[in-house]
C-alpha positions as a Python dict, from the first residue, in 0.01 Angstrom:
ca = {
    (1, 'M'): (0, 0, 0),
    (2, 'S'): (-55, -224, -300),
    (3, 'K'): (-395, -305, -440),
    (4, 'Q'): (-511, -641, -308),
    (5, 'E'): (-731, -900, -474),
    (6, 'G'): (-883, -1222, -336),
    (7, 'L'): (-705, -1544, -411),
    (8, 'P'): (-862, -1751, -681),
    (9, 'V'): (-1014, -2075, -568),
    (10, 'L'): (-911, -2366, -792),
    (11, 'G'): (-1110, -2681, -850),
    (12, 'Q'): (-1456, -2521, -810),
    (13, 'D'): (-1561, -2622, -1163),
    (14, 'D'): (-1591, -3004, -1157),
    (15, 'D'): (-1590, -3010, -1542),
    (16, 'V'): (-1236, -2873, -1555),
    (17, 'A'): (-954, -3064, -1386),
    (18, 'C'): (-671, -2829, -1293),
    (19, 'C'): (-418, -3109, -1226),
    (20, 'A'): (-383, -3477, -1166),
    (21, 'P'): (-369, -3587, -807),
    (22, 'M'): (-16, -3633, -675),
    (23, 'V'): (-107, -3933, -468),
    (24, 'R'): (-98, -4233, -693),
    (25, 'E'): (101, -4422, -430),
    (26, 'P'): (168, -4362, -61),
    (27, 'L'): (408, -4081, 23),
    (28, 'G'): (762, -4170, 120),
    (29, 'D'): (925, -4060, 440),
    (30, 'E'): (1100, -3762, 290),
    (31, 'A'): (808, -3633, 96),
    (32, 'A'): (582, -3666, 395),
    (33, 'A'): (829, -3477, 616),
    (34, 'D'): (856, -3191, 365),
    (35, 'L'): (480, -3163, 315),
    (36, 'S'): (401, -3190, 680),
    (37, 'R'): (645, -2900, 747),
    (38, 'M'): (451, -2687, 504),
    (39, 'F'): (113, -2787, 643),
    (40, 'K'): (238, -2724, 1001),
    (41, 'A'): (347, -2371, 900),
    (42, 'L'): (0, -2306, 759),
    (43, 'S'): (-180, -2440, 1062),
    (44, 'D'): (-143, -2108, 1240),
    (45, 'P'): (-415, -1854, 1142),
    (46, 'I'): (-170, -1564, 1130),
    (47, 'R'): (68, -1751, 889),
    (48, 'L'): (-218, -1859, 672),
    (49, 'R'): (-345, -1497, 652),
    (50, 'L'): (12, -1376, 587),
    (51, 'L'): (47, -1621, 294),
    (52, 'S'): (-283, -1515, 158),
    (53, 'L'): (-190, -1144, 194),
    (54, 'I'): (142, -1181, 23),
    (55, 'A'): (-12, -1383, -261),
    (56, 'S'): (-283, -1119, -317),
    (57, 'Y'): (-44, -825, -373),
    (58, 'E'): (-20, -684, -721),
    (59, 'G'): (309, -802, -876),
    (60, 'G'): (317, -1111, -650),
    (61, 'E'): (525, -963, -372),
    (62, 'A'): (475, -753, -59),
    (63, 'C'): (694, -538, 151),
    (64, 'V'): (715, -629, 522),
    (65, 'C'): (597, -273, 583),
    (66, 'D'): (260, -367, 428),
    (67, 'L'): (224, -692, 624),
    (68, 'T'): (224, -560, 983),
    (69, 'G'): (-81, -335, 974),
    (70, 'P'): (-359, -594, 924),
    (71, 'F'): (-266, -786, 1233),
    (72, 'D'): (-300, -711, 1608),
    (73, 'V'): (39, -845, 1698),
    (74, 'S'): (382, -687, 1727),
    (75, 'Q'): (626, -651, 1439),
    (76, 'P'): (868, -909, 1590),
    (77, 'T'): (575, -1161, 1599),
    (78, 'I'): (507, -1091, 1227),
    (79, 'S'): (879, -1140, 1158),
    (80, 'H'): (873, -1473, 1344),
    (81, 'H'): (571, -1598, 1144),
    (82, 'L'): (738, -1487, 815),
    (83, 'K'): (1047, -1673, 914),
    (84, 'V'): (848, -1992, 975),
    (85, 'L'): (687, -1953, 629),
    (86, 'R'): (1027, -1901, 476),
    (87, 'E'): (1183, -2207, 644),
    (88, 'A'): (888, -2419, 536),
    (89, 'G'): (962, -2322, 182),
    (90, 'L'): (633, -2144, 121),
    (91, 'V'): (771, -1784, 71),
    (92, 'G'): (1089, -1634, -53),
    (93, 'S'): (1234, -1306, 56),
    (94, 'E'): (1491, -1042, -43),
    (95, 'R'): (1619, -741, 147),
    (96, 'R'): (1606, -420, -56),
    (97, 'G'): (1760, -136, 139),
    (98, 'T'): (1582, -109, 479),
    (99, 'W'): (1282, -331, 379),
    (100, 'V'): (1239, -700, 313),
    (101, 'Y'): (1004, -811, 35),
    (102, 'Y'): (822, -1148, 34),
    (103, 'W'): (665, -1359, -241),
    (104, 'V'): (492, -1695, -248),
    (105, 'I'): (681, -1982, -402),
    (106, 'P'): (437, -2141, -656),
    (107, 'P'): (591, -2491, -668),
    (108, 'A'): (540, -2530, -290),
    (109, 'L'): (167, -2437, -323),
    (110, 'A'): (134, -2669, -617),
    (111, 'Q'): (272, -2955, -402),
    (112, 'L'): (21, -2885, -131),
    (113, 'S'): (-264, -2845, -378),
    (114, 'A'): (-180, -3170, -552),
    (115, 'L'): (-182, -3363, -230),
    (116, 'L'): (-521, -3211, -138),
    (117, 'R'): (-668, -3329, -472),
    (118, 'I'): (-689, -3688, -358),
    (119, 'P'): (-994, -3844, -529),
    (120, 'A'): (-1275, -3940, -296),
    (121, 'A'): (-1299, -4312, -226),
    (122, 'P'): (-1603, -4483, -369),
    (123, 'A'): (-1888, -4548, -124),
    (124, 'K'): (-1885, -4898, 26),
    (125, 'A'): (-2179, -5122, -51),
    (126, 'G'): (-2424, -5131, 243),
    (127, 'A'): (-2286, -4820, 404),
}
């Protein structure tokens, strides 16, 4: 197994802005559909953990053989969840011999992150 590290949490230091918010105007139909597909894929706890696990592997990729042990579900269930993550555009994969290797697609995570960095609305007077 590869050495794992925790994922860094961005945006914890308010003095340093990591990126400008993506939402300067309302999302269009196509962008909303793409982003909702990614968020829907991450709404399952197993898929969210799988994405975190893949991202934490040294070298940025993980063999499917390393992804089945941490979960109390069958290998076909893990394969299904990985397929959903792949179809949502969150992870890429490549077969190498018998095994499939997975990696996180950084631009997809950047899109999600940018959307989540919506500035808080100012407080209303009298509220």
